[in-house]
C-alpha positions in Angstrom: 72.4 102.1 91.5 75.2 103.0 93.8 75.8 106.5 95.1 79.5 106.1 94.1 80.5 104.6 90.7 84.0 104.3 89.1 84.1 103.7 85.4 87.2 103.1 83.3 87.0 105.4 80.3 87.9 103.4 77.2 88.5 104.1 73.5 90.5 107.3 74.2 93.9 108.5 73.0 95.9 110.8 75.3 98.5 113.3 74.2 100.9 115.7 75.8 101.0 119.1 74.0 103.8 121.6 74.5 103.8 125.0 72.9 103.7 128.8 73.4 100.4 130.0 74.9 101.4 133.6 74.1 101.4 132.7 70.4 97.8 133.6 69.4 98.1 131.7 66.1 99.3 128.6 67.9 96.4 128.7 70.4 93.8 129.4 67.6 95.2 126.7 65.4 95.2 124.1 68.1 91.7 125.1 69.2 90.5 124.6 65.7 92.4 121.3 65.3 91.1 119.7 68.5 87.7 121.4 68.2 87.7 122.7 71.8 89.2 125.7 73.4 92.8 125.3 74.4 92.7 126.6 78.0 95.2 129.3 78.9 93.8 129.9 82.4 95.7 127.8 85.0 94.0 124.6 86.3 91.1 124.6 83.9 89.8 122.1 81.4 87.7 122.6 78.3 85.8 119.9 76.6 83.5 118.9 73.8 84.2 115.5 72.4 87.9 116.4 72.9 89.2 117.4 76.3 92.1 119.8 76.9 93.6 120.1 80.4 95.9 123.0 81.4 99.0 121.5 83.0 101.4 124.5 82.9 102.0 127.7 81.0 103.2 125.8 78.0 101.7 122.3 78.5 98.4 120.6 78.1 97.0 117.1 78.2 94.7 116.4 75.3 92.2 113.5 75.4 90.6 112.5 72.1 88.0 109.8 71.3 89.8 107.0 69.4 87.4 107.4 66.4 88.6 111.0 65.9 92.2 110.6 66.7 93.8 110.3 63.3 92.1 113.4 61.9 92.9 115.5 65.0 96.5 114.3 65.2 97.0 115.2 61.6 95.5 118.7 62.1 97.6 119.3 65.2 100.8 118.3 63.4 100.0 120.9 60.7 99.7 123.6 63.3 102.9 122.7 65.1 105.0 121.9 62.0 106.8 125.2 61.8 106.8 126.0 65.5 108.8 125.1 68.6 106.1 122.7 69.9 105.6 119.0 70.5 102.6 116.7 70.5 103.3 113.2 71.9 101.1 110.2 72.3 101.1 109.1 75.9 98.1 106.8 75.7 100.0 103.7 76.7 101.1 105.3 79.9 97.8 106.7 81.2 94.5 105.3 82.5 91.4 107.5 82.5 88.6 106.9 85.1 85.4 108.6 86.0 84.2 108.9 89.5 80.5 109.8 89.8 77.7 109.9 92.4 76.4 111.9 95.3 79.3 110.7 97.5 82.1 111.4 95.0 83.3 114.5 96.8 83.4 112.6 100.1 85.4 109.8 98.5 88.0 112.2 97.1 88.3 113.9 100.5 89.5 110.6 101.9 92.8 110.7 99.9 93.3 114.3 98.7 93.9 117.6 100.4 92.1 119.6 97.8 88.7 121.0 98.7 86.4 119.6 96.0 83.3 121.5 97.1 81.7 123.0 94.1 82.1 126.5 95.4 85.9 126.0 95.4 86.5 123.4 92.7 84.0 124.3 90.1 82.9 122.6 86.9 85.8 123.1 84.4 88.5 123.1 87.1 91.4 120.6 87.1 94.4 119.9 89.3 97.5 117.8 89.3 97.6 116.3 92.8 97.9 113.1 94.8 95.0 110.8 95.5 95.8 108.1 98.1 99.5 108.6 97.3 99.1 108.2 93.6 99.8 111.2 91.3 96.7 112.1 89.4 95.0 114.7 87.2 91.5 115.4 88.5 88.8 117.5 86.7 85.3 118.3 87.8 83.0 117.5 84.9 79.5 118.3 86.3 77.9 119.8 89.3 76.3 116.3 89.9 79.3 115.6 90.9 81.2 113.8 88.2 85.1 113.8 88.2 87.5 112.6 85.7 90.7 111.1 87.1 93.8 110.4 84.9 96.5 108.3 86.5 99.7 106.8 85.1 99.4 103.2 84.2 102.1 102.2 86.7 99.9 103.6 89.5 96.5 102.4 88.1 96.5 99.0 90.0 97.4 100.7 93.3 94.8 103.4 92.8 92.1 100.8 92.0 92.9 99.0 95.2 92.9 102.2 97.2 89.5 103.2 95.7 88.1 99.8 96.6 89.3 99.9 100.1 88.6 103.6 100.8 85.2 103.4 99.1 84.0 100.2 100.7 82.0 102.0 103.4 80.5 104.4 100.8 79.2 101.6 98.7 81.6 102.1 95.8 80.8 100.2 92.5 83.2 99.5 89.6 82.0 99.3 86.0 
């Protein structure tokens, strides 16, 4: 097994959620609907089967397993129905990857200015940044290290090529 593996995360639906984080009923309702805590601390992610990434004071990216999507989408729409909020499916415009292995932090350092050392970028942290000139959302999933990377579909081919080239000396493997 390679010390550096990239896996495309399949069978997921991705959504952009906008709403008022100061509205305690909204936050509680969304948390209940998606079955994970809606993060209100900047640059954090919470996850169970569903993942919620903080993008801004009133914006989150929600990633849901395909098998649970219909139920969760219906529950979220009930919460936002009478509020100034939005929940939009962005699945077709996003690609989710996972970068894992002992050399993952080294790989990310080749194309990003963020310090991904676990003392600085801990499990549960996320950031919107650039990776090899592609705009991405990166989250640290485990201490191991394992990182989730979300990139727009229009940049996915480029990022894949960049990962192949930049990771060649690190023994990168794609699955």
